[in-house]
Every structure is written in C-alpha cells, then in structure tokens.
C-alpha positions as a LaTeX table, in Angstrom:
\begin{tabular}{lrrr}
\hline
Residue & $x$ (\AA) & $y$ (\AA) & $z$ (\AA) \\
\hline
Unk1 & 4.06 & 9.59 & 24.00 \\
Unk2 & 4.20 & 9.10 & 20.24 \\
Unk3 & 4.23 & 5.98 & 18.10 \\
Unk4 & 5.59 & 5.54 & 14.57 \\
Unk5 & 4.34 & 3.30 & 11.78 \\
Unk6 & 6.31 & 2.72 & 8.58 \\
Unk7 & 4.84 & 0.97 & 5.52 \\
Unk8 & 7.46 & 0.27 & 2.84 \\
Unk9 & 5.93 & $-0.82$ & $-0.46$ \\
Unk10 & 7.19 & $-1.11$ & $-4.01$ \\
Unk11 & 5.59 & 2.20 & $-5.06$ \\
Unk12 & 5.22 & 4.24 & $-1.88$ \\
Unk13 & 6.80 & 4.47 & 1.56 \\
Unk14 & 4.39 & 5.78 & 4.19 \\
Unk15 & 5.34 & 7.09 & 7.62 \\
Unk16 & 2.89 & 8.17 & 10.31 \\
Unk17 & 3.28 & 9.52 & 13.84 \\
Unk18 & 0.32 & 8.99 & 16.18 \\
Unk19 & $-0.37$ & 9.93 & 19.78 \\
Unk20 & $-1.63$ & 7.60 & 22.53 \\
Unk21 & $-5.21$ & 8.01 & 21.27 \\
Unk22 & $-4.16$ & 7.14 & 17.67 \\
Unk23 & $-4.70$ & 10.68 & 16.46 \\
Unk24 & $-2.46$ & 11.17 & 13.43 \\
Unk25 & 0.01 & 13.97 & 14.06 \\
Unk26 & 2.09 & 13.54 & 10.91 \\
Unk27 & 1.51 & 11.54 & 7.74 \\
Unk28 & 4.06 & 11.21 & 4.93 \\
Unk29 & 3.40 & 9.55 & 1.57 \\
Unk30 & 6.73 & 9.17 & $-0.25$ \\
Unk31 & 7.69 & 7.52 & $-3.53$ \\
Unk32 & 9.89 & 4.46 & $-2.97$ \\
Unk33 & 11.42 & 4.57 & $-6.48$ \\
Unk34 & 13.21 & 1.27 & $-5.86$ \\
Unk35 & 15.19 & 2.83 & $-3.00$ \\
Unk36 & 13.30 & 2.16 & 0.24 \\
Unk37 & 16.05 & 3.34 & 2.55 \\
Unk38 & 16.38 & 6.65 & 0.70 \\
Unk39 & 12.61 & 7.13 & 1.05 \\
Unk40 & 12.77 & 6.46 & 4.80 \\
Unk41 & 15.71 & 8.85 & 5.17 \\
Unk42 & 13.79 & 11.52 & 3.26 \\
Unk43 & 10.89 & 11.10 & 5.66 \\
Unk44 & 13.15 & 11.26 & 8.72 \\
Unk45 & 14.66 & 14.52 & 7.48 \\
Unk46 & 11.16 & 16.01 & 7.46 \\
Unk47 & 10.34 & 14.67 & 10.93 \\
Unk48 & 13.56 & 15.21 & 12.90 \\
Unk49 & 12.96 & 18.93 & 13.37 \\
Unk50 & 9.52 & 18.24 & 14.86 \\
Unk51 & 10.26 & 15.33 & 17.18 \\
Unk52 & 13.06 & 14.19 & 19.45 \\
Unk53 & 14.24 & 10.60 & 19.55 \\
Unk54 & 12.90 & 10.20 & 23.09 \\
Unk55 & 9.40 & 11.24 & 21.92 \\
Unk56 & 9.02 & 7.99 & 19.94 \\
Unk57 & 8.03 & 5.23 & 22.36 \\
Unk58 & 7.61 & 2.40 & 19.83 \\
Unk59 & 7.91 & 1.73 & 16.09 \\
Unk60 & 6.15 & $-0.75$ & 13.83 \\
Unk61 & 6.98 & $-1.68$ & 10.23 \\
Unk62 & 4.90 & $-3.33$ & 7.52 \\
Unk63 & 4.83 & $-3.73$ & 3.74 \\
Unk64 & 7.06 & $-5.70$ & 1.40 \\
Unk65 & 10.11 & $-3.87$ & 2.79 \\
Unk66 & 9.15 & $-4.27$ & 6.46 \\
Unk67 & 12.19 & $-6.39$ & 7.38 \\
Unk68 & 14.77 & $-4.06$ & 5.87 \\
Unk69 & 12.95 & $-1.06$ & 7.38 \\
Unk70 & 12.97 & $-2.73$ & 10.79 \\
Unk71 & 16.69 & $-3.46$ & 10.61 \\
Unk72 & 17.68 & 0.15 & 9.95 \\
Unk73 & 15.05 & 1.92 & 12.06 \\
Unk74 & 14.99 & $-0.40$ & 15.06 \\
Unk75 & 11.37 & $-1.54$ & 15.02 \\
Unk76 & 9.58 & $-3.06$ & 17.99 \\
Unk77 & 7.11 & $-5.02$ & 15.87 \\
Unk78 & 7.09 & $-6.28$ & 12.27 \\
Unk79 & 3.74 & $-7.24$ & 10.74 \\
Unk80 & 2.40 & $-8.12$ & 7.30 \\
Unk81 & 0.14 & $-5.79$ & 5.32 \\
Unk82 & $-3.01$ & $-7.85$ & 5.92 \\
Unk83 & $-2.80$ & $-7.51$ & 9.69 \\
Unk84 & $-1.79$ & $-3.85$ & 9.56 \\
Unk85 & $-4.64$ & $-2.78$ & 7.25 \\
Unk86 & $-7.17$ & $-4.75$ & 9.29 \\
Unk87 & $-6.03$ & $-3.24$ & 12.60 \\
Unk88 & $-6.19$ & 0.30 & 11.19 \\
Unk89 & $-9.70$ & $-0.23$ & 9.80 \\
Unk90 & $-11.02$ & $-1.79$ & 13.00 \\
Unk91 & $-9.61$ & 1.11 & 14.99 \\
Unk92 & $-11.93$ & 3.40 & 13.03 \\
Unk93 & $-14.94$ & 1.11 & 12.88 \\
Unk94 & $-15.15$ & $-2.26$ & 14.60 \\
Unk95 & $-18.11$ & $-3.19$ & 12.38 \\
Unk96 & $-15.97$ & $-3.43$ & 9.23 \\
Unk97 & $-16.53$ & $-6.74$ & 7.46 \\
Unk98 & $-14.62$ & $-6.27$ & 4.19 \\
Unk99 & $-11.51$ & $-4.31$ & 3.23 \\
Unk100 & $-10.73$ & $-3.64$ & $-0.43$ \\
Unk101 & $-7.11$ & $-2.49$ & $-0.66$ \\
Unk102 & $-5.58$ & $-1.48$ & $-3.98$ \\
Unk103 & $-2.11$ & $-0.01$ & $-3.99$ \\
Unk104 & 0.55 & 0.87 & $-6.51$ \\
Unk105 & 1.30 & $-2.62$ & $-7.82$ \\
Unk106 & $-0.91$ & $-5.08$ & $-5.99$ \\
Unk107 & $-4.41$ & $-5.50$ & $-4.62$ \\
Unk108 & $-5.91$ & $-7.35$ & $-1.66$ \\
Unk109 & $-9.21$ & $-8.27$ & $-0.09$ \\
Unk110 & $-9.52$ & $-8.85$ & 3.64 \\
Unk111 & $-12.58$ & $-10.51$ & 5.19 \\
Unk112 & $-13.26$ & $-9.90$ & 8.89 \\
Unk113 & $-15.55$ & $-11.74$ & 11.28 \\
Unk114 & $-16.08$ & $-10.40$ & 14.80 \\
Unk115 & $-13.03$ & $-8.17$ & 14.49 \\
Unk116 & $-10.71$ & $-10.98$ & 13.35 \\
Unk117 & $-9.27$ & $-11.66$ & 9.88 \\
Unk118 & $-11.04$ & $-14.80$ & 8.69 \\
Unk119 & $-9.94$ & $-14.80$ & 5.05 \\
Unk120 & $-7.87$ & $-12.80$ & 2.58 \\
Unk121 & $-6.47$ & $-12.92$ & $-0.92$ \\
Unk122 & $-3.85$ & $-10.98$ & $-2.85$ \\
Unk123 & $-3.16$ & $-10.41$ & $-6.53$ \\
Unk124 & 0.43 & $-9.66$ & $-7.43$ \\
Unk125 & 0.52 & $-11.25$ & $-10.90$ \\
Unk126 & $-1.42$ & $-8.75$ & $-13.04$ \\
Unk127 & $-1.18$ & $-4.98$ & $-12.58$ \\
Unk128 & $-4.64$ & $-4.24$ & $-14.03$ \\
Unk129 & $-6.47$ & $-1.93$ & $-11.67$ \\
Unk130 & $-3.49$ & $-0.97$ & $-9.54$ \\
Unk131 & $-2.20$ & 2.56 & $-9.11$ \\
Unk132 & 0.72 & 2.20 & $-11.51$ \\
Unk133 & $-1.59$ & 0.98 & $-14.29$ \\
Unk134 & $-4.06$ & 3.84 & $-13.75$ \\
Unk135 & $-1.20$ & 6.35 & $-13.67$ \\
Unk136 & $-0.02$ & 5.07 & $-17.04$ \\
Unk137 & $-3.47$ & 5.30 & $-18.60$ \\
Unk138 & $-3.99$ & 8.83 & $-17.26$ \\
Unk139 & $-0.65$ & 9.86 & $-18.74$ \\
Unk140 & $-1.49$ & 8.24 & $-22.09$ \\
Unk141 & $-4.82$ & 10.10 & $-22.23$ \\
Unk142 & $-3.07$ & 13.31 & $-21.11$ \\
Unk143 & $-5.36$ & 13.65 & $-18.09$ \\
Unk144 & $-4.04$ & 14.46 & $-14.58$ \\
Unk145 & $-4.45$ & 11.37 & $-12.40$ \\
Unk146 & $-6.21$ & 13.56 & $-9.82$ \\
Unk147 & $-8.99$ & 14.19 & $-12.37$ \\
Unk148 & $-9.12$ & 10.66 & $-13.80$ \\
Unk149 & $-12.01$ & 9.51 & $-11.61$ \\
Unk150 & $-14.03$ & 12.67 & $-12.16$ \\
Unk151 & $-14.08$ & 11.97 & $-15.90$ \\
Unk152 & $-15.71$ & 8.59 & $-15.20$ \\
Unk153 & $-18.55$ & 10.31 & $-13.34$ \\
Unk154 & $-19.35$ & 12.35 & $-16.48$ \\
Unk155 & $-19.93$ & 9.25 & $-18.61$ \\
Unk156 & $-23.36$ & 8.60 & $-20.12$ \\
Unk157 & $-22.56$ & 5.50 & $-22.22$ \\
Unk158 & $-19.57$ & 3.60 & $-20.74$ \\
Unk159 & $-17.46$ & 1.67 & $-23.22$ \\
Unk160 & $-17.13$ & $-2.07$ & $-22.70$ \\
Unk161 & $-13.45$ & $-2.59$ & $-21.91$ \\
Unk162 & $-11.73$ & $-5.98$ & $-21.53$ \\
Unk163 & $-10.27$ & $-5.85$ & $-18.03$ \\
Unk164 & $-8.98$ & $-9.37$ & $-17.52$ \\
Unk165 & $-5.37$ & $-8.20$ & $-17.83$ \\
Unk166 & $-3.44$ & $-4.95$ & $-18.14$ \\
Unk167 & $-2.27$ & $-5.62$ & $-21.71$ \\
Unk168 & $-5.77$ & $-6.39$ & $-23.02$ \\
Unk169 & $-7.31$ & $-3.46$ & $-21.13$ \\
Unk170 & $-4.82$ & $-0.99$ & $-22.60$ \\
Unk171 & $-5.18$ & $-2.28$ & $-26.18$ \\
Unk172 & $-8.97$ & $-2.27$ & $-25.85$ \\
Unk173 & $-8.88$ & 1.36 & $-24.65$ \\
Unk174 & $-6.85$ & 2.34 & $-27.71$ \\
Unk175 & $-9.36$ & 0.52 & $-29.93$ \\
Unk176 & $-12.29$ & 2.35 & $-28.31$ \\
Unk177 & $-10.52$ & 5.69 & $-28.84$ \\
Unk178 & $-10.14$ & 4.87 & $-32.53$ \\
Unk179 & $-13.86$ & 4.09 & $-32.66$ \\
Unk180 & $-14.61$ & 7.60 & $-31.39$ \\
Unk181 & $-15.64$ & 6.97 & $-27.79$ \\
Unk182 & $-15.26$ & 10.01 & $-25.53$ \\
Unk183 & $-12.68$ & 10.05 & $-22.72$ \\
Unk184 & $-15.37$ & 9.96 & $-19.98$ \\
Unk185 & $-16.99$ & 6.87 & $-21.56$ \\
Unk186 & $-13.61$ & 5.14 & $-21.99$ \\
Unk187 & $-12.52$ & 5.91 & $-18.42$ \\
Unk188 & $-15.84$ & 4.80 & $-16.94$ \\
Unk189 & $-15.63$ & 1.61 & $-19.00$ \\
Unk190 & $-12.10$ & 1.07 & $-17.71$ \\
Unk191 & $-13.18$ & 1.54 & $-14.07$ \\
Unk192 & $-16.02$ & $-0.95$ & $-14.57$ \\
Unk193 & $-13.64$ & $-3.44$ & $-16.20$ \\
Unk194 & $-11.06$ & $-3.16$ & $-13.43$ \\
Unk195 & $-13.68$ & $-3.65$ & $-10.73$ \\
Unk196 & $-14.98$ & $-6.75$ & $-12.54$ \\
Unk197 & $-11.41$ & $-8.02$ & $-12.81$ \\
Unk198 & $-10.85$ & $-7.48$ & $-9.07$ \\
Unk199 & $-14.11$ & $-9.22$ & $-8.12$ \\
Unk200 & $-13.53$ & $-12.15$ & $-10.49$ \\
Unk201 & $-9.92$ & $-12.73$ & $-9.44$ \\
Unk202 & $-8.86$ & $-11.26$ & $-6.12$ \\
Unk203 & $-12.31$ & $-11.49$ & $-4.51$ \\
Unk204 & $-13.43$ & $-14.69$ & $-6.24$ \\
Unk205 & $-15.41$ & $-16.86$ & $-3.85$ \\
Unk206 & $-15.38$ & $-14.24$ & $-1.08$ \\
Unk207 & $-18.55$ & $-13.16$ & 0.71 \\
Unk208 & $-18.36$ & $-9.37$ & 0.50 \\
Unk209 & $-20.39$ & $-7.94$ & 3.36 \\
Unk210 & $-20.99$ & $-4.41$ & 4.56 \\
Unk211 & $-19.46$ & $-2.39$ & 6.02 \\
Unk212 & $-16.86$ & $-2.16$ & 3.28 \\
Unk213 & $-13.70$ & $-0.04$ & 3.54 \\
Unk214 & $-11.76$ & 0.96 & 0.40 \\
Unk215 & $-8.08$ & 1.58 & 1.24 \\
Unk216 & $-4.85$ & 2.22 & $-0.65$ \\
Unk217 & $-3.90$ & 4.91 & $-3.14$ \\
Unk218 & $-6.50$ & 3.87 & $-5.75$ \\
Unk219 & $-9.28$ & 4.76 & $-3.28$ \\
Unk220 & $-8.62$ & 8.39 & $-4.29$ \\
Unk221 & $-10.17$ & 7.55 & $-7.68$ \\
Unk222 & $-13.87$ & 8.40 & $-7.32$ \\
Unk223 & $-14.57$ & 6.54 & $-10.55$ \\
Unk224 & $-13.35$ & 3.27 & $-9.05$ \\
Unk225 & $-15.42$ & 3.86 & $-5.91$ \\
Unk226 & $-18.55$ & 4.52 & $-8.00$ \\
Unk227 & $-17.99$ & 1.38 & $-10.08$ \\
Unk228 & $-17.56$ & $-0.78$ & $-6.97$ \\
Unk229 & $-20.80$ & 0.62 & $-5.54$ \\
Unk230 & $-22.73$ & 0.10 & $-8.78$ \\
Unk231 & $-21.53$ & $-3.45$ & $-9.37$ \\
Unk232 & $-21.76$ & $-4.60$ & $-5.75$ \\
Unk233 & $-24.93$ & $-2.64$ & $-4.99$ \\
Unk234 & $-23.42$ & $-1.67$ & $-1.64$ \\
Unk235 & $-21.97$ & 1.47 & $-0.05$ \\
Unk236 & $-18.19$ & 1.80 & $-0.11$ \\
Unk237 & $-16.55$ & 3.75 & 2.73 \\
Unk238 & $-13.24$ & 5.51 & 2.13 \\
Unk239 & $-11.50$ & 6.28 & 5.45 \\
Unk240 & $-9.90$ & 9.67 & 5.90 \\
Unk241 & $-6.32$ & 8.36 & 5.84 \\
Unk242 & $-6.91$ & 5.71 & 3.17 \\
Unk243 & $-3.46$ & 6.15 & 1.62 \\
Unk244 & $-1.51$ & 5.35 & 4.79 \\
Unk245 & $-3.72$ & 2.82 & 6.59 \\
Unk246 & $-0.95$ & 0.21 & 6.56 \\
Unk247 & 1.38 & 2.59 & 8.40 \\
Unk248 & $-1.38$ & 3.52 & 10.84 \\
Unk249 & $-1.93$ & $-0.15$ & 11.60 \\
Unk250 & 1.81 & $-0.63$ & 12.18 \\
Unk251 & 1.81 & 2.30 & 14.64 \\
Unk252 & $-1.15$ & 0.81 & 16.54 \\
Unk253 & 0.59 & $-2.57$ & 16.72 \\
Unk254 & 3.75 & $-0.84$ & 17.99 \\
Unk255 & 1.74 & 0.81 & 20.77 \\
Unk256 & 0.17 & $-2.52$ & 21.73 \\
Unk257 & 3.61 & $-4.17$ & 21.71 \\
Unk258 & 5.01 & $-1.55$ & 24.08 \\
Unk259 & 2.08 & $-1.97$ & 26.46 \\
Unk260 & 2.63 & $-5.74$ & 26.57 \\
Unk261 & 6.40 & $-5.93$ & 26.98 \\
Unk262 & 6.83 & $-2.65$ & 28.90 \\
Unk263 & 10.47 & $-2.34$ & 27.83 \\
Unk264 & 12.34 & 0.47 & 26.06 \\
Unk265 & 11.90 & 0.88 & 22.32 \\
Unk266 & 14.46 & $-0.38$ & 19.81 \\
Unk267 & 14.13 & 2.89 & 17.84 \\
Unk268 & 17.59 & 3.99 & 16.70 \\
Unk269 & 16.70 & 7.65 & 16.24 \\
Unk270 & 16.15 & 10.20 & 13.51 \\
Unk271 & 19.91 & 10.40 & 12.87 \\
Unk272 & 19.28 & 7.58 & 10.40 \\
Unk273 & 18.69 & 10.41 & 7.92 \\
Unk274 & 22.45 & 11.11 & 7.87 \\
Unk275 & 23.74 & 7.54 & 7.58 \\
Unk276 & 25.42 & 6.64 & 4.28 \\
Unk277 & 23.94 & 3.36 & 3.05 \\
Unk278 & 25.23 & 1.61 & $-0.07$ \\
Unk279 & 23.07 & $-0.60$ & $-2.32$ \\
Unk280 & 24.36 & $-3.44$ & $-4.49$ \\
Unk281 & 22.18 & $-5.74$ & $-6.57$ \\
Unk282 & 22.55 & $-9.36$ & $-7.58$ \\
Unk283 & 20.45 & $-12.02$ & $-9.29$ \\
Unk284 & 19.02 & $-14.78$ & $-7.10$ \\
Unk285 & 19.32 & $-18.22$ & $-8.72$ \\
Unk286 & 17.13 & $-20.00$ & $-6.15$ \\
Unk287 & 14.26 & $-20.50$ & $-8.61$ \\
Unk288 & 13.14 & $-19.71$ & $-12.15$ \\
Unk289 & 12.02 & $-16.17$ & $-11.20$ \\
Unk290 & 15.68 & $-15.09$ & $-10.95$ \\
Unk291 & 14.77 & $-11.97$ & $-8.98$ \\
Unk292 & 17.04 & $-8.94$ & $-8.82$ \\
Unk293 & 17.74 & $-8.57$ & $-5.09$ \\
Unk294 & 19.18 & $-5.40$ & $-3.57$ \\
Unk295 & 21.78 & $-5.81$ & $-0.81$ \\
Unk296 & 21.96 & $-2.89$ & 1.64 \\
Unk297 & 25.23 & $-2.10$ & 3.43 \\
Unk298 & 26.24 & 0.40 & 6.12 \\
Unk299 & 30.00 & 0.67 & 5.60 \\
Unk300 & 31.03 & $-3.00$ & 5.47 \\
Unk301 & 28.08 & $-4.35$ & 7.49 \\
Unk302 & 25.20 & $-5.97$ & 5.63 \\
Unk303 & 22.00 & $-4.40$ & 6.89 \\
Unk304 & 19.57 & $-6.48$ & 4.86 \\
Unk305 & 18.06 & $-7.32$ & 1.48 \\
Unk306 & 15.13 & $-5.96$ & $-0.53$ \\
Unk307 & 13.31 & $-6.74$ & $-3.75$ \\
Unk308 & 12.82 & $-10.51$ & $-3.91$ \\
Unk309 & 9.37 & $-11.86$ & $-4.75$ \\
Unk310 & 9.50 & $-14.33$ & $-1.87$ \\
Unk311 & 10.71 & $-13.99$ & 1.73 \\
Unk312 & 13.99 & $-15.86$ & 1.17 \\
Unk313 & 16.18 & $-12.75$ & 1.22 \\
Unk314 & 13.84 & $-10.18$ & 2.74 \\
Unk315 & 14.01 & $-11.89$ & 6.13 \\
Unk316 & 17.80 & $-12.24$ & 6.25 \\
Unk317 & 19.17 & $-9.52$ & 8.50 \\
Unk318 & 22.76 & $-9.55$ & 9.68 \\
Unk319 & 23.57 & $-8.83$ & 13.30 \\
\hline
\end{tabular}
C-alpha cells in the first residue's frame, strides 16, 4: 500500500511516494517553471513504470497549486503548506517546537506546542533570503549554488550587508565587492543579513524554541544554517528530506484520510502524463494587484486556475 504526496509551489513541484510506515520510496524535486501541470506530468512519466495505478491507495496535495493539482490528479485530501510541513516534521520528531521553512520565493515560521500548530507567519512580499534570490546572487558571483554556503564557512571577517530587502542587499553586495571584500566574507555577510531579516520580519515576536527544524530548499545552504545557529545560539536540525517535507506531509495526511473514511481513492491514475492540457492566461481585475491568472483546460473542459495571489481563482474547480 503506497501513498502519494504532491507539493506544487511557484518554484518547485515535489512528488513523493511513501509506504505504510512513511518510508520514502521515491522523491522527485521538479522545477515548476510557471507550468505546474507540465511538472506533474513529467513526474508521472518517471513514476508510471515503477508503480501501477492500483498501488496508490491515497493522494494528498499541498502548496500554492494544491487545488489545481487535486483537480487533475484526483486527490483525497487538500491541505495548506503550514499543516503539511508540521505533520512531516512531527512524524520525524514529535519534540519539534519550531520549523523554519524557506523555499524558492517565500519563507515561513511554524510554532508548535504539544504537537499542534499554535502560531505561524509567512513572508511573501520580499524575496530576500529565498532560494530564487540566493540563486541569482550565486550566478552573479559566478559560484555554483551548491558551493555557495561552503564559501560562507571560509569567512574570517564577514561583511556587514543590508538585508532588509532584496534590492538593498544586492546593491550592498556590489558595493562591498568594489571595496575589495573577498567572496567568502561577502557571502557570509549576506547569510547573516538574510537571517537577521527573517528573524526581524517573518519571526518577529515569535518564541523560537528548540528543537528547531530547517526545511525547504534553502536548508541545503550550510552558510544559512551556520548563521541561524550563531545568531540564535541554538542548534538547527536539517531533516534528511528537507526539500520535500511539504509533499511528505501531504502523503501522511492522505494516509490518515484513507484510514478515516475507508473508501476508495480518487486517484485518476498515472495516465495523466499523456493528457493534453491547454493553458490560457488572463488578467484578474478583482483588485489592484491585477494578477495574471492561468486557466487550465482539458479539451473544452475547464480544469482549474493557477497563479493568483489570493484564493479567489485557485479554489474554483469546474465539475
């Protein structure tokens, strides 16, 4: 009996397959590239030769694209990222008190008390400290992102970087380069600045207690981990599957859903990989944001919508 979790975000789409004991059998980390359905189909192409449709007993979806993913996959449970990340962390360690989650374009903090989410906060306004921002800085410095954090560990005199927003941080880095600071000192200074920014904005007013889990793609950056530990004065734990914890949580929730309702799964099968979906975009005039919303169609049937900043369109799924 296998369970699937799918986490569709703006930067990555993660798919995991777990067994009844929540052992991860397959884990896919795919780039969304603004086309969530294409990313899911790519993942299904990789999985369909390993699993049969009947092997999947339940499916859960999470992330900003959870509703559109549910509509095309046939999910049994749809949950937000906060719940999914918390469930995945607690499955590994029920003593977790704080979850720091930094992904491609947003960051979160989740506070747990007695295994229950008691508080959380998200930052989706400024990209400073997120994966996309770090990727851009690594590219600008001509350093592979995989090595970015290691440079920070070599620093002896970290530069003081303004980290209150992405624009200021980038311009300050350029200024420090012109002043002759070494790459390790600039990168360490940047990590320190981004951690301060996170703690002063996302985590402002939160009581950060151990044990602390660091999840999301940015947890791969050892420089960020070191800066969090130095500034907080506490140990930071990076779980083995830190990149796909949202998907793992969705899979666990799918398993729990099946056990409660004891009815067949809604999973539509891996043949989704061969379906021809068409995407059309339009501008929403519901507020001043004027978001570009993507409408997904299967032939003439509207499957759903993706891309709005609020839930207005993301929750509208046609029968």
